[in-house]
Structures are given as C-alpha cells and as structure tokens.
TILUM-641502 format. One record per residue (C-alpha): residue in one letter; y, z negated, x. Coordinates in steps of 0.2 Angstrom, whole numbers, plus 5000, padded with zeros to 4 digits. Layout:
N
AYZX/...
This chain:
1229
M538551484752/A539451354743/G537851314734/G536951294751/S538351184757/Y538251064742/H536351054744/I536651004763/S537850874758/S536750794745/L535350784758/L536650704770/E537050574757/K535150534754/M535050514773/T536150354772/S535050274759/S534350104762/D532550164757/K531650234772/D530650354760/F532250434754/R532850454772/F531250534777/M531150664763/A532950704765/T532750734784/N531150844780/D532150944768/L533450974780/M532251024793/V531551164781/E533251224777/L533651234795/Q532251344799/K532851474786/D533651624794/S534951634779/I535751474782/K537551464787/L538551304789/D540351284789/E541251184802/E541351024792/S539551034787/E539051064806/K539950904810/K539150804798/V537450864801/V537550844819/R538350664817/M537050614804/L535550674815/L536150584830/K536350434820/L534550454813/L533850444831/E534350254831/D533450234813/K532350084812/N530850194805/G529950284819/E529450434806/V531150464802/Q531750464821/N530350594825/L530850704810/A532750694816/V532250744834/K531250904827/C532850954817/L533850964834/G532851114839/P533351234825/L535051164824/V535551234842/G535551414835/K536451364819/V538051264826/K539451304837/E539451274856/Y540551124855/Q539351044843/V537851074855/E538950984869/T539250834857/M537350834854/V536950834873/D538250704877/T537650584865/L535750604870/C536250584889/T537150424884/N535650364874/M534550394888/L535450264899/S535250144884/D534449974885/K533350004871/E531650084877/Q531250164860/L533050254859/R532850314878/D531150394873/I531850484858/S533350544867/S532350614881/I531250694868/G532850774860/L533550824877/K531950924880/T531951004862/V533751054865/I533351134882/A531951234874/E533051314861/L534451364872/P534551554873/P534251634890/A535851644901/A535851834902/A535751854883/G537751854885/S538051674878/S539151554889/M538451414878/T536851394890/A537851384906/N539051244899/V537751134891/C536651144906/K538051094918/K538450944906/I536550884906/T536350914925/A537850814929/Q537250664918/L535450674924/T535850694943/G536850524939/A535450444930/I534150484944/G535250414957/K535250244948/Q533750154955/E533750004943/D532750074929/V531150184935/S530850234917/V532550314916/Q532350404932/L530650464927/E531250534910/A532850614919/L531650694932/D530550764919/I532050844909/L532750914926/S531050994929/D531051064912/M532851134914/L532551214932/S530951304926/R531751374911/L533551404916/G533651374935/G534751524938/T536051454927/L536251304937/C536551394954/S538151294956/F537251134954/H535851174966/S536551084981/S536950924971/I535150934963/L534450944980/S535450794987/C534850694972/L532950744973/L532750724992/P532950534993/Q531750514978/L530450574990/T530450404998/S530450304982/P529350144982/R528650224965/L527350354967/A527650424949/V529550454954/R528950534970/K527750654961/R529050704948/A530350734961/S529050854970/V528750944954/A530650964951/L530951034969/G529551154966/H530451224951/L532151224961/V531551334974/L531151474963/T532951504959/C533951424974/S534851514987/A534151555004/S535251415013/I534751285001/F532951335003/S533151325022/E533951155020/L532551085010/T531251165022/E532151085038/H532150915028/L530350915024/L529950975042/A530950845050/Q530150705039/L528450775043/K528750755061/R529450585059/N527950525050/E528750355045/S527250295035/T525750375029/S526250355011/T527850465012/T526950585024/R525750615010/T527150644998/Y527950765010/I526350865011/Q526150864993/C527950924991/V527651075003/A526051124994/G527051114978/I528351224985/S527151344992/R526151364974/Q527951394966/A528651514979/G527451554992/H528351714997/R529851605003/V528751475012/G527851615022/E529151625035/H529151435039/L527251435041/E527251445059/K528051265060/I527251195045/V525451225049/P525251145066/L525950985058/I524750985044/V523251025055/Q523850875066/Y523850755050/C522050805046/S521450695061/V522350535054/E521050415047/D521750425029/D520650515015/E522050535003/L523150615017/R521750735021/E521450785003/F523250835002/C523150925019/F521751035013/Q522751064995/A524151125006/F523051245015/E522251304999/S524051344992/F524451435009/I523051545009/R523251594990/R525151614991/C525551675009/P523951775014/K524851875027/E525751735036/I524251615036/D523151745044/P523351685063/H522851505057/I521351555047/P520051515060/T520751335063/V520851295044/M519051365042/G518551255056/L519351105048/C518651145031/L516851155038/K517050995048/Y517650905033/I516550975019/T515250875027/F516250725029/D515250585021/P515450425032/N514550305020/Y513050405017/N511450465027/Y510650625020/D509450645034/N508850465033/E508650485014/E507650655016/E506450575029/E506150415017/M505750535003/M504550635013/E503650485021/T503450365007/G503750464991/N504350314981/G505950394977/E506550264964/D506650124977/E507650234989/E508850274975/Q509050084971/E509350054991/S510550194991/D511650104979/E512149974992/Y513050125001/S514050174986/D515750094987/D517150114974/D518450124987/D517550274995/V518750424992/S517950535005/W517250634992/K519050704988/V519150765005/R517550865004/R518050934986/A519750994993/A518851065009/A517751164997/K519151224987/C520051285002/L518551375007/E518451444990/A520251514991/M519851585008/V518251675003/S519051754987/S520551814997/R519851885013/H518452015010/D518752085028/L517951915035/L516451935025/Q515251945040/D516051795048/F515851705033/Y513951735033/T513751695050/T514651525050/L515151475032/S513551515022/P512351405032/V513551255030/L513751275012/I511851295009/S511651145019/R512951045007/F511951094991/K511250914993/E512950844990/R512750684981/E514350684972/E514150794956/N516050864956/V516050904973/R514350994972/A514951094958/D516451144968/I515251194983/F514151304971/S515751384965/T516351424982/Y514651504986/I514751604969/S516351674975/L515551724992/L514151814983/K515451904971/Q516351964986/T514752034993/L514352134977/P514452314982/T515852414974/Q515352564964/S516352684976/W515252634991/L513552644980/H513652834976/A513952874994/P512152895001/D512752865019/A513852715016/S512652595025/G513252515041/K514652405040/D514552375022/E512752335021/V512752205035/P513352065023/L511952105011/R510652105025/M511251935032/L511251865014/Q509451935011/S508851825027/Q509651675020/V508851695002/P507351575007/R508551435012/I509651444997/V507951444986/K507351294996/A509051194994/L509051234975/H507351224968/K507251034968/Q508951014959/L508251124944/R507250984938/E508650844941/K509350744926/S511050804930/I511450944918/K513051004927/S511951014944/R510651124935/Q512051234926/G512851254944/C511151314951/F510751434937/S512551514939/L512251534958/L510551604955/T511151724942/E512451794954/L511251804968/A510051904958/N511452024953/V512052044971/L510352074978/P509152134964/G507352084968/C507751954980/L506951814971/A505251904968/E504251794981/H505151634976/L504651644957/P503251504959/V504451374964/L505851444951/I504851464936/P504451264934/G506351234934/I506651364921/V505151304910/F505851114913/S507651164907/L507051254891/A505751134886/D506850974890/K507350904873/S508750794881/S509550964887/S511151004879/S511151174870/T512351244884/M511051204896/R509651304888/I510951454884/D511351454903/T509551444908/L509051594895/A510451694902/F509851664920/L508051714914/H508651874907/V509551924923/L508051884932/L506851994922/C508252134922/T508352144940/H506552114946/Q505052224944/P503952184929/E502352154940/V503052004949/F503151904932/H501351944925/P500551794934/H501951674926/M501851734909/A500651594902/S502051464907/L503551574903/L503151624885/P502951464876/P504651394879/V505451554876/V504651564859/A505051384855/C506951434858/I506751594846/G506351454833/D507851344838/P508951294824/F510551334834/Y511051514832/K511651544849/I510051484857/T509051594845/S510151744849/E509951724869/A508051694867/L507851854857/L508751944871/V507551874884/A506051904872/Q506652094871/Q506652094890/L504952004892/V504152144880/K504752274893/V503952164907/L502252144897/R501952324896/P503152434905/L503252614898/G503252764910/K502152694923/P500352634925/C500052444921/T498452354922/F499052194915/E498252134898/A499652104886/K498752084870/P498451884871/Y500451864873/V500851984859/Q500051854846/D501251724852/L502851824854/F502851944840/P502651834825/A504151714832/A505251874832/L504651934816/R505051774807/R506851794813/L506951974806/R506351924790/A507551784787/A509051834778/D510251684780/L510551714799/D512051734809/Q512551914811/E512151914831/V510451844828/K510051974815/E510452114826/R509552044841/A508052014830/I508052194825/C508152254843/C506852124849/V505552184835/A505952364839/H505652344857/A504052254853/V503452404842/C504052524855/H503052454869/L501652354861/G501452454844/D499552494847/H499252304848/L500052254832/G498752304820/A499052254802/D500752184806/L501452354810/Q501652434792/P502552274785/T503752274800/L504152454797/L504552414779/L505652274785/F506652404795/L506752514780/E507552354770/R508752324784/L509252514784/R509852494766/N510852334771/E512652384776/I512852254788/T511252284799/R511152474796/L511852524812/T510752424823/T509252474813/V509652664816/K509652624834/A508052524833/L507152674824/T507752794837/L506952684850/I505252674840/A505352864836/A505452904855/S504152794860/P502652874870/L501452774860/R501752884844/I501952744832/D501352804813/L503052804805/R502352894789/P502552744778/I504452744779/L504852924783/G504852974764/E506152844759/G507052834776/F507553014779/P508653034764/I509452864768/L509852924786/A510453094779/S511752994767/F512352904783/L513053074790/R514253074775/K514952894780/N516652874788/H515852764801/R515952864817/A514752764827/L513552764813/R513552954812/L513252974830/S511852844830/T511052934815/L511153114823/T510253044838/A508852954827/L508753104816/D508453224832/A507153094839/L506253104822/V506353294820/R505653324838/N504253194837/Y503653184819/S503953364814/D502253374805/S502553224794/L504253294787/K504253394772/P505453544770/A506453464756/M506853314767/L507453424781/E508553524769/A509453364763/V509953344782/L510453514785/A511553524770/E512553374778/L512853464795/P514053594793/A515453464789/L515153374806/I515453534816/S517253534820/E518453534835/S519153374829/D517653274836/M516753364849/H515453234852/V514853224834/S514853424834/Q513753424850/L512453294843/A512453404826/I512153564835/L510753484846/L509953424829/L510053594822/T509253664838/A507753544835/L507653594817/A507653774822/E506253744833/V505253644820/C505653734804/P506453904806/S506153934788/C507253784782/L508653854794/S508654034787/K509153954770/A510653864777/S511153964791/G512754044782/P513853884781/V513053824798/L513453984808/A515153994800/E515653834807/I514853854824/F515754024827/Q517353944822/L517053814836/V516553944848/H518354014845/S519253844848/P520153834864/L519553644865/L517653704867/Q516853674884/G515553574893/G514153494884/T514653564866/L514653744873/G512953714882/A512253644865/I512953794856/T512053924868/D510453834867/F510553844848/L510954024849/R509454054860/V508253964848/L509054054834/A508954224841/A507154204847/A506554184828/P505654324821/A506854344806/A508454324816/G509754474816/C510154474834/A511354624832/E512254544817/L512454374826/L513254474841/R514454564829/Q514954394820/L515354314837/T516454454844/E517254514828/P518754394827/I519254464845/Y519054644840/R519954614824/C521554554834/G522154734835/A521854874847/A523454844856/G524354704863/P524054554874/P522554434871/A522854334856/A521554204859/H521554064872/R520754104889/Q519353974886/T518854054870/F518454224879/H517354124892/A516454024877/V516054194867/A515554274883/K514254134887/C513654134869/V513454334870/A512454304886/A511354174878/L510954294863/C510554444874/A509454334886/A508454284869/C508354464863/P508054574878/R507954724868/E509754704862/A510454684880/P510554864887/G511454914871/A512654774873/V512954814891/R513354994886/R514554944873/F515454824884/L515654954897/Q516355074885/D517554944880/A518054904897/R518455084902/S519455134885/P521255094888/G521555114869/R520354964864/G521854834868/S521954704882/A520954564872/V519454684870/R519354734888/V519554554894/L518054504883/A517054654889/F517354604908/L516954424904/C515354474894/L514754594908/A515054444920/E513954334910/L512654454907/G512654514926/R512354334931/G510754324923/A510054494926/S510354644937/L511554774931/A511354884947/E510755034936/Q512455044928/G513155164941/E514855174935/L515054984933/Q515954964950/A517155104948/V517655034931/L517954864938/L518954924953/E520055034941/A520454874931/F521154804947/A522654924944/S522954864927/P524654804922/S523954654913/E523554494925/E522254434912/E521254594914/K521454594933/A520854414933/A519354454921/A518854604931/S518854504948/Y517754364939/A516654494933/L516354584950/G515854414958/S514754354944/I513854524943/G513554524961/V512554354959/G511354454948/S511354614959/L511754544977/Q510954684987/Q512054814979/F513654714975/L513954604991/P513954745004/F515054854992/L516254704990/L516354675009/R516754855011/E518154854998/I518954695006/G518954775023/S519754945016/Q520854895002/P522254775008/R523254784993/R521854724982/Q521254594994/Y521754434983/L520754494969/L519254554979/L519254394989/T519254294972/S517654394967/L516954344984/R517354154980/E516454174963/L514954254971/L514754124985/G514953984973/A513654034960/C512254114973/P510854014978/P511053974997/A509354055002/A509854224995/L511554225005/G510554185021/P510454375028/Y512454405024/V513054245032/E513654325049/Q514354475041/V515354375027/W515954245040/A516654385052/L517554465038/L518354295032/F518954245049/R519854415050/H520954355035/C521154175039/E522854205047/C523554305032/A525354265029/E525054255010/E524654075006/G523654114990/T522554225000/R522254105013/S521753975000/V520454084993/V519754125011/A519753935015/E518653914999/C517554055003/L517353985021/G516953805013/R515653875001/L514853985015/A514853825026/L513753735014/V512453885016/N512053835035/P513153685039/A512253655056/Q512853825063/L514453845053/L515253675054/P515453675073/R516253855072/L517553785061/Q517953635072/E518153755086/Q519453845076/L520553685076/A521153735094/S521853905087/G523553935092/S524053995074/P524453865062/H523953975048/A522153975056/R522253785058/S522753765040/T521453875033/V520053785043/V520553615037/T520653675019/A518853745020/V518353575026/K519153505009/F517953625000/T516453555008/I516653385001/A515853354984/D515653204975/Q513753224975/P512653204991/Q512353365001/P511453415017/I513153435026/D513753255024/A512853185039/L513553325050/L515353305042/K515353115046/G515153155064/C516553285066/I517753235051/G518853135064/D519353295073/F519853365057/L520953215052/K521853235069/T522653385061/L523753245052/Q524753245068/D524953435070/P526653495074/D526653615059/L527253545043/N525953655032/V524453595042/R524953415040/R525053445021/V523253515020/A522653385031/L523253255018/A522453355004/M520853355014/L520953155017/N521353134999/S519853234994/A518753135005/A519452974999/H519053024982/N517353104982/K516553024998/P517552875004/S516152835016/L516552985027/I518352915031/R518152725029/E517852685047/L519252815053/L520652735042/G521252635057/S521852795066/A522252895051/L523352775041/P524852775053/S524952965052/L524752945033/Y526152825032/A527352925044/E527253065031/T527952955017/R529652945026/L531053055022/R531553175036/R533353225036/E533053365048/L531953455035/I533353455021/R534453615021/E535753685010/V535453865003/E536853964996/M536454044979/G538054144974/P539554024972/F538253884972/K537453774985/H535753714983/T534853574993/V533053614998/D531853475005/D530553555015/G529653395017/L529553354999/D527753424997/V527053335011/R527753175006/K526953204988/A525253234996/A525453075006/F525852974991/E524453044981/C523253014995/M523952824996/Y523552814978/T521652874980/L521452754994/L522052614983/E520552654971/S519152684985/C519652595001/L520752444994/D519852325007/R520252435022/L522252425018/D523452305024/I524252285007/Y525952225015/E526152365025/Y525652485011/L526952405000/D528352445013/H528052625010/V527852614991/E529552524992/D530352675001/G529552794988/L530452704974/K532152754982/D531452944986/H531553104976/Y531153104957/D529353174960/I529053034973/Q529752904962/M528652954948/L527052934959/T527652764966/F527952694949/I526152734945/L525652654961/L526552504958/A525752484941/R524052504949/L524452374963/A525052244950/A523252254943/L522352254960/R523352144971/P524452044960/Q524851904973/A525452024986/V526652114973/L527251944968/Q527851904985/R528852064987/L529552064969/E531352044973/R531252194984/L530352294972/V531252254957/E533052314964/P532452504964/L531852494947/R533352424941/A534352564950/T533252694941/C533452614924/S535452604926/T535652774932/K536752884922/V536653074921/K538353164924/A539153224908/G539053414912/S537253414917/V536053534909/K534653474897/Q533353474909/E534253334920/F534353224904/E532553244901/K532053214919/Q533153054919/D532252994902/E530553034910/L531052934926/K531652794916/R530152784904/S528952784920/A530052644928/L529852544912/R527952564913/A527952494930/V528952354923/A527752324909/A526252324922/L527252194933/L527552074918/T525552064916/I525551964933/P525251784931/E526851684936/V527951834937/E529151754924/K529651624937/S530451764947/P532351754944/A532651934949/M531251994936/A531951874923/E533751944925/F533052124924/C532152094908/S533752004901/Q534652164906/I533252274897/R533452164881/A535352174881/S535352364881/P534752434864/E534252594871/M533152514885/A532552384873/S531852504860/L531052614874/F530252464882/E529552404866/S528652564862/I527952564880/Q527352394878/K526452444862/D525652594870/S525052494885/A524352364872/A523452504862/L522752574879/P522252424889/S521552524904/A522552544918/E523652684921/S522752814932/M523052984939/E521753114944/L522253184962/S520653254968/
C-alpha cells in the first residue's frame, strides 16, 4: 500500500507542473489508478487528491479540466464522506462563480458526483447528507434571478438528482416545490421548460400532500389564464407530470380536462399543440380516468387534424383535374406557404393523440371505423410530410388493432361482433387505395415508405383485399424499384411489401402483371447492395410459386418468364464471395425454381444440381442446401436427381453423425423424401450407409430425432426390406429400449407402431420372435411383486403388440390365448397380469374378441384384485374390448353397472372408455338405455363416481346433441345439488378445442349453465367455474358475449369468506379448514385463462383489484396470483404500473415473512417456494418500462439487494428468466 501512496504522491507533484502536458499525463494516470478496485487511500492522500482535483478544475487548459472532472466519479467511492462533502461544497460555490468556464465544468462535476452516489437504501448515510448539501445550495442558486445560465445549470442538476435519488430528499420536497413553482412564470422559456422537467421528476417520489399542493397550484393558474405564454407552460407542465406519474394525476382529471378542452378553442396554435400533447399523455397514462372524456377528445382531434387554415386542398384537386398543368399549380401554392404557419404542429399533435387512443382502446374499434377511419383516409393528402407520416402511423395502429387474434381464429363460430370491424375495413379499402396510389409515384421517399408500410399492414389484416386494385398499385411498385434516385431503404421496403402482397393474394391475380413486375425484381437481384439482393431473392422465390402454383390446375404459360428469372438467381448461387444471408436465400430461391419449374429448365438443370452438391459440402451452406434438396425431392414434377444421388447420399449419411441437431433433423427429413420418391435410383450400398448411422439416433434423450429416424426406417423397410434385415439387430435393440422408456408417447410411439407393422408384414419377419422381444423385459421382472416398469411403458408395449398382431393376423389368436392365460394366472405376478389386460385392451379395440367366452369373467374377477394397477388395467380393458365387440360387451356392461354397486366406479370407468373410443353411429341404438342408467347414478354421494358419470354424459351428448343437450339443460332445475354439479361437469366435457356439431347448440344455451355460478351450493359453483375455465381455454367464442354477466359472479368467488372457515379438533391439536379454498382456486385459475383468451373483454383495473386481494390470501392462491401478476406485467404493463404501489406491498410482505423456529420441514419448503414465486413476479414487474421510477419498487429492490439470501435467490431467478424469454404460463384446462 505504501508503494501505491508513493505513486499517487508523485502524480500529485507532477500535477503542479507548469507544463500542461505533464499535468495532463499525471491526471490521466491518476484516473487509471482510481479505476482500479485494489486502490486504497490513506486520509492524508485523500485530502491531497481531492484538493488537487478541485484545483485542476480551474486549470487554464481545457483538456486538463475535462480529465479532472472525469476523476471525480471514481473518487466518490474511494474517499470518506466528509471529503465528498468538501468536493460538493466547492463545486456548488464554483457554480455561482463569475467565470463561465468554471461554472460549466463545476456543473458537469456535480452531475458526475450525483451519478456515482450509492442508492440511499444500500445503507450508506453519505448519499442523504451529500444530497441535502447540494439541494440547499441549488435551491438558493435557482432563486437568484440575475444569471439565467446559473439557474439553467442548477435546474438541470436538480432534475438529475430528483430522478435518481428523489426518495432521499423527502425533507426538501416542500422547499424544492416552493423554489420551482415561481420559475414556471420566468420570462425565459428555457427556465420554464427545465422547471417543468424537474417537477415531473419530483412528483414520482413526493408525498400526497405535496402532490396535491402542486396540482392545486397548476389548476388555479390554468383558471387564472394570466397570459397565453404562461398557460402554455402550465399545460406543458401538467402533461409532463402525467407522463411521469399518470397514476397520481388520474384522480384530478375531472378538473383538468375541462380546462384544457376550453383552451383548445383559443386562437393560438402552440397552445393547441400542448393541449393535444396533454390529452395524449392522459390517454396513455390514465386510461381509466380519461374514459368519460374520450368522445370529447376524439371530437377535438378529428376537428383539428383537418385544421389547415392557409391551404385549400379542394381547390388544388379541382385545378389539377381541370387543367392538368400541376407544375404551375405547385408554384402558385407556394404563395400560401408561410414560415410562421405552425398549424401543422396542431395537426401532428392531434394525429399522435388519435394514435394513443387507437392503440389503447380496442373496445372502441367499431366507432373508430365509423368516425375516425374516413377522416384519416381523407387526410392521406396532407401537404406537410411529417404530419402525413404521423397520420399513416395512426392508421397502421388502427389496422394492427383490427388484426384478428389467434384465439378468435380457431373458433369457427367467432363471427359476429369481432368480424364487424373487418367488414367495415373491407368496404373502405377502395378509398384507401384511391388516396394512396398517386403518392406511390411521388418524389418524397418518406411518403412512399409510409404508403408501403400502410399497405403491408392492410394486406396482412385482410389477405386478398388488394386483388382488384393491383392495376393501380403495380405501377407504383415498379416506379420505386426502378427509380435510381430511390434510396436503398426505399427499395428494400418496396420489395418487403411486394413479398407480403404475393404471400397474401391468390397467384392468378398477378399473372396479367408478370411482364411489368419481373424485370425490376430481376434488376434488384443483381444489385450490388446485399440487403436489396437478399430481399429480391425472397420476392423471386414467391414469384416462382405464383408462376406455377403446385397442387392446383394452372393454365398460365410460365416458360417465357423462367428465362429471365432463373439465370439471375443462378448467378447469385454461383457467386462465392457473398453475404451469408444472400447465399442462403439464393439456395432457397433456386430450389423453389427447380421444384416448381424444373421441367422448363432444360440444360440448366444438371449444372444447377451439381452446384447444390458443391454447397452441400460447404459447412456454412450445408443446412440450407439439405432443406433445399428436401423441397426438390418432394416436388410432384419428379425432378431427375440421379446426377447427384451417388455422391450426395453418403454426404447426407455423414451429417447424421454431426453434433448439429438442426442439421440432423433436416437430414433425416431429406433422406426420408429421397427414399420414398427415388427408391429405384438408390443402390443397397447407399441405403446401408444410412442404416448404419440410425441406431445411434434412437434414444429417449431426443424424442424428435428418434421419431424422424424411425420414420426413415419405416420408409427403408417399405422400399428395401432386404437392407433392413441385415441391420435389424442393432436397430430393434434401440427401438425396444425406447418402447420401455416412460417418456415415450405421441408421435414417436405412433412412428414405432407404424414401423413394426411394416416390419411384421415383410415375408422374412419373425413375428413371434418380435412379440417375445417386446414383452420379455416385463416377463423377466419376476413372477411376483408390483409392476416394476412405469405405467406408460405398459401402454406403449400393449400398443406395439397390437400393431404386430394386426400385421400378422395368424399370430393374433395365439397371442390372445396367451394373454388370457396370463391374466387368469395369479402366480404370474402383477406386472405380467397388468400387461396382459392392456394387450387384450389394444387387441380388442381393433378386432372382436367376442368368441373368447371366458373373457368377461376373467375381467370381472380382476376387479376384486388387491392391486390397484390390475383393477385399473382390467377396467380399461373391459371398455376397450367393448369398442370392437359392442353388441356383446355394452349390454353386459350396463347389466353389471345396474347389479354391482360395489364395483360401480370401475365399471363406469370402462363405460367412459367405451363411449370415448366408439364411433357415434355405432352407439346410436344404445343411447337411451345408457342415458337412463347414467341419470340413475348422477346423484351418487361419491364425488369420483359422479365425475366419471358426468364425463360419460358429456361424451354421450356428443353422439346426439340436438336431443340430449336440452335434457341436460332441464336437469339444472333439479333439487339435488349433486345432480346439478354432475350436469354442469358433463357440459364441460362437451367443450373441445376442435370444431364439433354441438358447438352451435352449446352457444345458444351455455348462458343457462353459467347461471350456476350463482348456485347456493358451493360445489356446484366450483364445477361451474371449471366449466367456464374450460370454455375460455378451448372455445372462447362460446362465452365472450356472456362475460358481462359472468364476471361479477366469478369475481365474487375470489373473496375470502370467513363463514366457510372452521376449526377441526385432531386429538390435542386444532386444525383450521377453509371450505372455500377450492372455489377460490378455481376462480383464480379461470381469471388466468380469461387473461389469455378474452383480454379485451376485461376491465383490467377491476381485475387488478381481485389480483391484489389474492396476493394476501392462502399459500395456494398466492402462488396463482404471482403467476397472474407476471403475465399481466407482459400484457398490460401500463395498468400494472398505475397500481404498482399497492401491488408491491404484499410481495414485500411475502418475501420478509419468517417461518416459526419449531415448524416442520414442509413449512420451510412452502415458504421458500412462495418466496421464489414472489421474486419471479418481481422480476416480471422489472421488465415494465419506467418501473424504475417507482419509489416503492426502488426501495423493495434495495431491500432485496441488502439481504444476501434474497439477493442470490433473485439473481438465479433473473438468470433463469433470461434463459427462458417466454412468459411464465400455466396450463389450467
């Protein structure tokens, strides 16, 4: 350390040198030293360094001064508090100096010091003390009117301090306010603006009384209206405060808005501009409170967006139409242009205000299309370019709001209210095109870009809507592509629009325009700028699909156009020195050309394919080339690939060994297409090379790769069974290992069963041996004991056994007899019997087992087994076998349900399986009998049984909805709560995410079922919430229009009810039971689902009230509301921001709760999980823009950082959320 102090001393000595270069170098070296973490200064060195740097601020050399200021920042953290106070005192004194240069450098110094002060919550008192010193000096400096530049610098520094450390200055807020308010009437505009900015930062952290005082002052001054100039400042100040702290301004809007509306009629353009800026701020930051004033504000915006007193648009249009000498007209119109005309600012502010309204009020969409859209379209002719850009931007926002959301799209009956705006837009398309098409040929690049952006959005919202307008749009597109004076951005935007146009319209509509469209696109492919080339290749790829769309008849003659387009793309494919994106797009474009037009390429085809082979060998382009070959191999034109298969196939086989997952996946898909379509050109040796690579790819560690590998094996088995027989050993070993994996399901299991069918159908296949290998691991488990394998494994093995028996019918009877023997042999062990039942189930689904007379007795006997797994497997088997032998098994099943009350649950489970798997037509004759039986059991006291009955009723209702749904509806009047809950649950099971015949009927009567949300019985309300949740998740269109009446009932169930909480005595202990907890959980789960599917129908502020209550509820409810809060932060950040103070408090309480010392381990684990979940919600809240301005949030974050345990937990959560950018979600269907 002594060496460090000596080094510093020598630097300080050099700083006193008369040579400015010495001083500069010494100061630079000092800065380097101060930036090292290891440096520690003793008290004497501190004093000397501070004194010297403050002296150097007055140095004659500007560069030395600048370096000295930069040293102050790192010095703050290295010296004691009183030294920082010395620095601050000197800098504040220097700020009042007569020397302008010293004043400037000192103000920079103060800003540097403030930026480096640690946050007050970090536990240091230095920040508070230093801030108080600075504030006292600054408020004095601001009060001195003599020197405006001092005032401006002081206001600037005060703003900096308030924005970063406002909470520390609470005791000074009152004096700061008293000092700032008079500056709003300063004769200097710059002082007034900076005072407004400082007030904006002050309102973030000031108390309610100070905020109220400020608001009252601003209102009083606005009412007095002493001069237009000061009124402008006060309106600007109100807008600034609203932007910074909209949630606090909201309650005063009732008084503020009428005053600002009144000032809109004053003949002062700047005042009007500020009025509209204030309205925009209110709409964005106080959406709920501004709601009653929206019609007034919209009326004013529509009035002033057309406010252009010095220009007559109608006159100009008439002149243009009559004479046509537009140049003279333009010269004449210059007489109207006036440098003092600022009416364009009013129009621009009105347009921005409308944009804020459109983007935040989806519920007013129909009104916007009725009143706003026609006015905006009429203003596309706006003469001022900047205003026109804002009008385009507003219309684009309107189009984005109109874009249908996915959850509405997949509901087939989601027409009606949500489609009205689309129909209204459709009717306005001709006017939009009429207003825009002339501008597409204007000189102004900004205008053309605006037009293309708007048309792009329009084509995305209404695909096909521009088809009849292409004749007027194509010349504009060609003009922008061919115009040499156009910037590269202009051409890129034009190509992007053309690409969207080609993708969203039918190919036939472009055929008449090909001659004019193609040459400029070909020219762009040859452009030297890579971004233009890349975009042009994407357009060319789409043009190829348009020239000859595959899969539908087309009479258009494409050959003449191929001669222009293909060579241009091929040149780009040949060139080696290209940007990566251009290389990839050239490969894709040429591949599409070969796929769609290969038979027109003639002699060019073979060299092109050899080029692909070359690109396949290149590590950078190989993945794109593999995808290109897949496309070509699947082409219905059957392109001759023989020239490249010999060399290409081994290269593809080698890719299966690579570590690049995307390459392996694409290669498997390509090989599959080649094997299926070019089997006659593939030699056995080539196929064997691929086969050798496949066993290593079949593994439970990557199910998708496994699935594609097995699909390829299936293709190989179909094409070349002899190849497979040589390599079947290692392949089958891996497949059978995968069959016994608990992770196997879905597509991969389907691929395995298909492969086994193909394999078993081959002449040389040993079907019996395959069956033995499949089942042997389970038989080997041991004769006794519970099943050792996972339940999913038994189901997978059973499905594979059924697939093999279906392919080898001669093996099936023997297999059935063996499994039947195993099922009735108690000595075989539980695992073997479970497998036997499941195999019989799968075999019985596909073929009738009615001739096995003892089967029913064996299955019923198993219902008495002590093993739950056996009982479940036998129940599943009884239902599944009934699917293939309906006439024998369904009557038997119904008789047993009627006569065996003790086995009812298992028998009803069998019936559920049968009803779910049986085709509706086959069930027709039995509907009445089954329905009557089920209704006899719908009042059963056992909830599990009622749930199965409800599912059976739901599945049965799908067989004949017109007859059975009204019967369910009638049962709502039943006096039994059990019957009502069963009926409501049955309706839940009729709602699926796919379109069904029942949907239209369900939409008509679901309102009656939703009325059970108000049922007096708690359990009925719970199942009604589950039904609402299912509808919101699977078919939102069923309930969207009914939410107005359903939401109050839903929200009512989120409240904690004391009367449902009771105490239960358990020996010497008392235990609290909350009977309402399950209902509240169901309500919050339903709220989450509505957030995803019906967000536009929710009053988000009312919704937040209930989320807020949930944050203080039981552990289970808190866990749900933390997830809700995280999702809301992503979907409605502004609303969450307004409520932040109230939401942070329960989060803070959760994080600071301690578990009692003597509690059990589970209590500690629950509290840890709760804390982790709360911190996840905090991490989501921190992603909201401007959240850092909230003092409550800043304080909570400091509290988290101050606790080592919470800080490390929070850090790990932030890392996790960075690794998984998708929003946290929960599946509640």
